[in-house]
C-alpha positions as CSV (number, residue, x, y, z in Angstrom):
1,M,9.2,34.2,-11.9
2,D,8.4,36.4,-15.0
3,V,6.4,39.6,-14.7
4,S,3.1,38.3,-16.2
5,R,3.1,35.4,-13.9
6,R,3.7,37.6,-10.9
7,V,0.9,40.0,-12.1
8,R,-1.4,36.9,-12.4
9,R,-0.5,35.6,-8.9
10,G,-1.1,39.1,-7.5
11,W,-4.5,39.3,-9.2
12,A,-5.4,35.8,-7.8
13,E,-4.4,36.9,-4.3
14,V,-6.6,40.1,-4.5
15,A,-9.6,38.0,-5.5
16,D,-9.0,35.6,-2.7
17,R,-9.0,38.5,-0.1
18,Q,-12.1,39.9,-1.6
19,A,-13.9,36.6,-1.4
20,A,-12.9,36.3,2.1
21,R,-14.6,39.5,3.0
22,A,-18.1,37.9,2.3
23,Y,-17.4,35.7,5.5
24,V,-17.0,38.5,7.8
25,E,-20.8,39.3,7.7
26,G,-22.3,40.3,11.2
27,Y,-18.7,40.5,12.6
28,A,-18.8,44.1,13.3
29,D,-22.0,44.0,15.1
30,L,-21.1,41.1,17.1
31,L,-17.6,42.6,18.1
32,A,-19.4,45.9,19.2
33,S,-22.0,44.1,21.3
34,A,-19.7,42.0,23.0
35,A,-16.9,44.4,23.5
36,A,-19.2,47.2,25.1
37,T,-20.3,45.0,27.9
38,G,-17.0,42.9,28.2
39,R,-18.9,39.6,27.8
40,R,-17.9,36.4,25.9
41,L,-19.6,35.2,22.8
42,N,-22.4,33.0,23.6
43,R,-23.0,29.5,22.0
44,E,-25.2,30.7,19.2
45,E,-22.6,33.4,18.2
46,L,-19.7,30.9,18.1
47,D,-21.8,28.4,16.2
48,S,-22.6,31.1,13.5
49,R,-18.8,31.7,13.4
50,R,-18.0,28.0,13.0
51,A,-20.6,27.6,10.3
52,L,-19.0,30.4,8.4
53,G,-15.7,28.7,8.6
54,E,-17.2,25.5,7.3
55,R,-18.8,27.2,4.4
56,A,-15.4,29.1,3.6
57,A,-13.5,25.8,3.6
58,E,-15.9,24.2,1.3
59,A,-15.9,27.1,-1.1
60,G,-12.0,26.7,-1.4
61,L,-10.9,29.8,0.6
62,K,-7.6,30.0,2.5
63,L,-7.8,30.1,6.3
64,R,-5.0,32.8,6.3
65,D,-7.2,35.1,4.0
66,L,-10.2,34.7,6.4
67,V,-8.2,35.6,9.3
68,V,-6.7,38.6,7.5
69,A,-10.2,39.5,6.6
70,H,-11.3,39.6,10.2
71,L,-8.3,41.4,11.4
72,D,-8.9,44.0,8.8
73,A,-12.6,44.3,9.9
74,T,-11.3,44.6,13.5
75,R,-9.2,47.6,12.6
76,A,-12.0,49.3,10.4
77,D,-14.6,48.7,13.1
78,W,-12.8,48.9,16.3
79,P,-15.6,49.4,19.0
80,T,-15.4,52.7,21.0
81,G,-17.4,53.9,23.9
82,P,-17.8,53.7,27.7
83,G,-16.4,50.4,29.1
84,V,-14.7,49.3,26.0
85,T,-11.2,48.3,26.5
86,P,-8.5,46.7,24.3
87,D,-8.6,43.6,26.4
88,S,-12.4,43.3,26.0
89,V,-12.0,43.7,22.2
90,L,-9.2,41.4,21.7
91,A,-10.9,38.8,23.8
92,V,-14.0,38.8,21.4
93,V,-11.5,38.7,18.4
94,T,-9.6,35.7,19.8
95,Q,-13.0,33.9,20.3
96,A,-14.5,34.7,16.9
97,V,-11.3,33.8,15.0
98,D,-10.9,30.6,17.0
99,A,-14.5,29.5,16.3
100,L,-14.0,30.4,12.7
101,A,-10.7,28.3,12.3
102,E,-12.5,25.4,14.3
103,G,-15.3,25.3,11.7
104,Y,-12.9,25.6,8.8
105,E,-10.6,22.6,10.1
106,R,-13.8,20.6,10.9
107,A,-14.7,21.0,7.2
108,Q,-11.2,20.0,6.2
109,R,-11.2,16.9,8.3
110,L,-14.5,15.8,6.9
111,A,-13.3,16.4,3.3
112,V,-10.0,14.4,4.0
113,R,-12.2,11.5,5.5
114,Q,-14.4,11.5,2.5
115,E,-11.3,11.6,0.1
116,E,-9.7,8.6,2.1
117,A,-13.0,6.6,1.9
118,A,-13.3,7.4,-2.0
119,R,-9.6,6.4,-2.4
120,R,-10.0,3.2,-0.4
121,E,-13.2,2.2,-2.4
122,F,-11.3,2.9,-5.6
123,I,-8.3,0.8,-4.6
124,D,-10.7,-2.2,-3.5
125,D,-12.5,-1.9,-6.9
126,L,-9.2,-1.8,-8.8
127,L,-7.4,-4.6,-7.1
128,Y,-10.4,-6.9,-6.8
129,G,-12.4,-5.9,-10.0
130,R,-15.5,-5.6,-8.0
131,S,-17.0,-2.6,-9.9
132,D,-17.6,-1.8,-13.5
133,L,-14.2,-1.8,-15.3
134,G,-15.0,1.1,-17.4
135,R,-16.1,3.1,-14.4
136,V,-12.8,2.2,-12.6
137,A,-10.8,3.2,-15.6
138,E,-12.5,6.7,-15.4
139,R,-11.8,7.2,-11.7
140,A,-8.2,6.0,-12.2
141,E,-7.4,9.1,-14.0
142,R,-8.1,11.0,-10.8
143,Y,-5.2,9.0,-9.2
144,G,-2.8,9.3,-12.1
145,L,-3.4,5.9,-13.7
146,R,-4.2,5.4,-17.3
147,L,-5.6,2.1,-17.5
148,A,-5.6,1.9,-21.2
149,Y,-1.9,1.2,-21.0
150,E,-0.2,-1.8,-19.4
151,H,0.4,-2.0,-15.6
152,A,2.1,-4.3,-13.2
153,V,1.7,-4.6,-9.5
154,A,4.2,-5.4,-6.9
155,V,3.2,-6.6,-3.3
156,A,5.5,-6.5,-0.2
157,R,4.9,-8.2,2.9
158,G,6.8,-7.8,6.2
159,A,6.7,-9.1,9.7
160,L,4.1,-6.5,10.6
161,A,0.7,-5.2,9.0
162,Y,0.9,-1.9,7.6
163,D,-1.9,0.9,7.1
164,D,-1.6,4.0,4.7
165,G,-0.8,6.3,7.6
166,D,2.0,4.2,9.1
167,P,5.6,5.5,8.9
168,V,6.8,2.6,6.6
169,P,4.4,3.4,3.7
170,R,5.1,7.0,4.0
171,E,8.8,6.5,4.1
172,V,8.7,4.2,0.8
173,E,6.3,6.7,-0.9
174,R,8.5,9.6,-0.2
175,A,11.7,7.9,-1.6
176,L,9.7,6.5,-4.6
177,I,8.4,9.9,-5.6
178,G,11.6,11.5,-4.8
179,R,13.4,9.2,-7.3
180,F,10.8,9.0,-10.1
181,G,8.5,12.0,-9.4
182,D,4.8,11.6,-10.5
183,R,5.1,8.8,-13.0
184,R,1.6,7.4,-12.8
185,I,2.6,5.6,-9.7
186,L,-0.1,4.5,-7.1
187,L,1.2,3.4,-3.7
188,T,-1.1,1.9,-1.0
189,T,-1.7,-0.9,1.5
190,K,-4.0,-3.8,1.4
191,D,-4.5,-6.4,3.9
192,G,-1.4,-5.2,5.8
193,R,0.9,-5.5,2.7
194,L,2.4,-2.5,0.6
195,V,1.2,-2.4,-3.0
196,C,2.6,-0.5,-5.8
197,V,0.9,-0.2,-9.2
198,A,3.2,1.4,-12.0
199,P,3.3,1.4,-15.8
200,G,4.3,-1.9,-17.2
201,D,7.1,-0.5,-19.3
202,Q,8.8,1.0,-16.4
203,Q,9.9,-1.9,-14.5
204,E,12.7,0.1,-12.8
205,I,10.0,1.8,-10.7
206,L,8.8,-1.7,-9.3
207,T,12.5,-2.9,-8.9
208,F,13.3,0.2,-6.9
209,F,10.0,-0.1,-4.8
210,A,11.2,-3.6,-4.0
211,K,14.5,-2.5,-2.6
212,L,12.8,0.3,-0.6
213,A,10.1,-2.1,0.7
214,H,12.7,-4.9,1.6
215,T,14.7,-2.4,3.6
216,A,11.7,-0.5,5.2
217,T,10.1,-3.7,6.3
218,D,13.2,-5.2,7.8
219,G,13.8,-7.9,5.3
220,G,10.2,-8.2,3.8
221,Q,9.7,-10.1,0.8
222,V,8.3,-8.6,-2.6
223,A,6.6,-10.2,-5.6
224,I,5.9,-8.6,-8.8
225,G,3.1,-9.7,-11.2
226,R,3.4,-9.7,-15.0
227,S,2.5,-6.5,-17.0
228,Q,-1.2,-6.7,-18.0
229,P,-3.3,-4.2,-20.2
230,G,-6.5,-2.5,-18.9
231,A,-8.2,-2.4,-15.6
232,A,-8.6,-6.3,-15.5
233,G,-5.0,-6.5,-16.0
234,V,-4.4,-4.8,-12.9
235,V,-6.4,-7.3,-11.0
236,Q,-4.6,-10.1,-12.8
237,S,-1.2,-8.8,-11.9
238,Y,-2.2,-8.0,-8.1
239,E,-3.5,-11.7,-8.0
240,E,-0.2,-13.0,-9.5
241,A,1.8,-11.1,-7.1
242,L,-0.2,-12.5,-4.2
243,N,0.0,-16.1,-5.5
244,T,3.7,-15.7,-5.9
245,L,4.1,-14.7,-2.2
246,D,1.9,-17.6,-1.3
247,L,4.0,-20.0,-3.3
248,A,7.3,-18.7,-1.9
249,E,5.9,-19.4,1.8
250,R,4.9,-22.9,0.6
251,L,8.1,-23.6,-1.1
252,E,10.3,-21.8,1.6
253,L,11.8,-19.4,-1.1
254,D,13.6,-16.7,0.6
255,E,14.7,-14.6,-2.2
256,P,13.9,-10.9,-1.4
257,L,12.3,-10.3,-4.9
258,L,10.4,-12.9,-6.9
259,R,8.7,-12.3,-10.2
260,A,5.7,-14.2,-11.2
261,A,7.0,-14.7,-14.7
262,D,9.9,-16.7,-13.4
263,L,7.7,-19.0,-11.5
264,L,5.1,-19.9,-13.9
265,V,5.9,-23.5,-14.0
266,Y,4.7,-24.0,-10.4
267,P,1.0,-22.9,-11.2
268,V,1.2,-25.2,-14.3
269,L,2.2,-28.1,-12.1
270,T,-0.6,-27.6,-9.6
271,R,-3.3,-26.8,-12.1
272,D,-4.4,-30.5,-11.9
273,R,-4.3,-30.9,-8.1
274,Q,-5.5,-34.4,-8.2
275,A,-2.8,-35.6,-10.7
276,M,-0.2,-34.0,-8.6
277,A,-1.6,-35.6,-5.4
278,D,-1.4,-39.1,-7.2
279,L,2.2,-38.4,-8.2
280,V,3.2,-37.3,-4.6
281,T,1.5,-40.5,-3.2
282,S,2.6,-43.0,-5.6
283,T,6.2,-41.8,-5.6
284,L,7.0,-40.5,-2.1
285,S,4.5,-42.3,0.1
286,P,6.9,-45.2,0.8
287,L,9.0,-42.7,2.7
288,R,6.6,-42.8,5.5
289,E,7.8,-46.2,6.4
290,A,11.3,-45.1,6.9
291,R,12.7,-44.8,10.4
292,G,12.2,-41.1,11.5
293,G,9.4,-40.6,9.1
294,A,9.3,-39.0,5.6
295,E,10.3,-35.6,6.6
296,P,14.1,-35.9,6.9
297,L,14.4,-37.8,3.6
298,L,12.0,-35.3,2.0
299,D,14.3,-32.5,3.2
300,T,17.3,-34.3,1.9
301,L,15.7,-34.5,-1.6
302,T,14.9,-30.8,-1.5
303,A,18.3,-29.8,-0.6
304,Y,19.7,-32.0,-3.3
305,F,17.6,-30.7,-6.0
306,D,17.8,-27.0,-4.9
307,S,21.7,-27.4,-4.9
308,G,21.7,-28.5,-8.5
309,C,22.1,-32.0,-7.5
310,V,25.7,-31.2,-6.1
311,A,26.1,-33.6,-3.2
312,A,28.7,-31.5,-1.4
313,E,26.5,-28.2,-1.5
314,A,23.4,-30.3,-0.4
315,A,25.4,-31.7,2.5
316,R,26.4,-28.2,3.5
317,R,23.0,-26.9,3.5
318,L,21.8,-29.8,5.5
319,S,24.9,-29.6,7.9
320,L,25.8,-33.2,7.1
321,S,28.8,-35.0,5.8
322,V,28.8,-36.0,2.1
323,R,29.1,-39.5,3.2
324,A,25.8,-39.3,5.4
325,L,24.1,-37.4,2.5
326,T,25.0,-40.2,0.1
327,Y,23.7,-42.7,2.5
328,R,20.4,-40.9,2.6
329,L,20.1,-40.9,-1.1
330,E,20.8,-44.6,-1.2
331,R,18.1,-45.2,1.4
332,I,15.6,-43.2,-0.7
333,H,16.6,-45.3,-3.7
334,R,16.0,-48.5,-1.9
335,I,12.6,-47.4,-0.3
336,T,11.0,-45.7,-3.4
337,G,12.7,-47.6,-6.3
338,A,13.7,-44.2,-7.8
339,D,17.4,-43.1,-7.9
340,P,17.9,-39.4,-7.4
341,S,21.2,-39.6,-9.4
342,D,19.6,-41.2,-12.4
343,P,18.3,-38.6,-14.9
344,V,15.4,-40.8,-15.8
345,H,14.2,-41.0,-12.3
346,R,15.3,-37.5,-11.3
347,Y,12.6,-35.6,-13.1
348,T,9.9,-37.6,-11.5
349,L,11.4,-37.4,-8.0
350,Q,11.9,-33.7,-8.4
351,T,8.4,-33.0,-9.7
352,A,7.0,-35.2,-6.7
353,V,9.0,-33.1,-4.3
354,I,7.8,-30.0,-5.6
355,G,4.2,-31.1,-5.5
356,A,4.7,-32.2,-1.8
357,R,5.9,-28.7,-0.9
358,L,3.1,-27.0,-2.7
359,L,0.5,-29.5,-1.3
360,G,2.0,-29.5,2.3
361,W,2.8,-33.2,2.3
362,P,3.3,-35.2,4.5
363,A,1.8,-32.8,7.1
364,N,-1.3,-32.6,5.1
365,P,-3.0,-35.9,4.0
366,L,-3.6,-36.2,0.3
């Protein structure tokens, strides 16, 4: 530390000590009165000390400076006279300083609760777009976000629901800040999930967050929305991440990290829900008449298409022999009239299978 910096720091400490002396008012008289009789401070006297502690905290003074100021005043105005003993003096000092610290800490707790409430309100407005977007952008500066630039949102879900004060979010935040420092990152929780907002041109932050969250949540899944500009872009990216997690659940995708940009085809397929429902019904409804119902044959098609139409791999995924798988595919061909191995039929069948998974068919009637 250079000399000028040490001098400035020294002057600041002196100024803090001088400011703290203003909160010792009435202390000497209180000390002399109580110590002379050996009594304890009454409720009114304790409340006055607590009030001074609250005011000092609101003024931004340090508790250490307040305690030092009271100890200095005790030394300077040590009571004397008949009946005064060191024990009686120190008992009053202990009570006074304890009440002062109680008021100081009470004011700090209130300030923390107010700050937490303001932060939670901001996060709700940021992620849901409920407030004026211009005002959200102004408030974002306080939390290190510059919403004029592009941002992307990552959302992680685990087996448990998490709050900001839980160990998992704190663990992830410590590791994230330790790796990247303060790079305009906002980490929070929403509806039990971990949420990370980061600059859109720094995808390495969100990728690292995904690795941390996957580990910290014991194998949780993470989705990353696309980078979008402005406050409205954060809302859109957040919704994309949530929709991607929902899509992964319906399609039984088990990849630890999913990017909304890689799954855009699915929202396109379901944009016209009625058309998709008609395709599923017309293509796959004959499978309901099969022995055992539609589920086993639908699972067969899912495994076949997910394995790139490689029969051996699909059979392995279903714990079947290749011969048994081939027999199932032939049954599907006979029942539906569509051949899964024929490129012309394959696209229709595969699209219908995706639609069935998205719409929850056959469990949910269309």
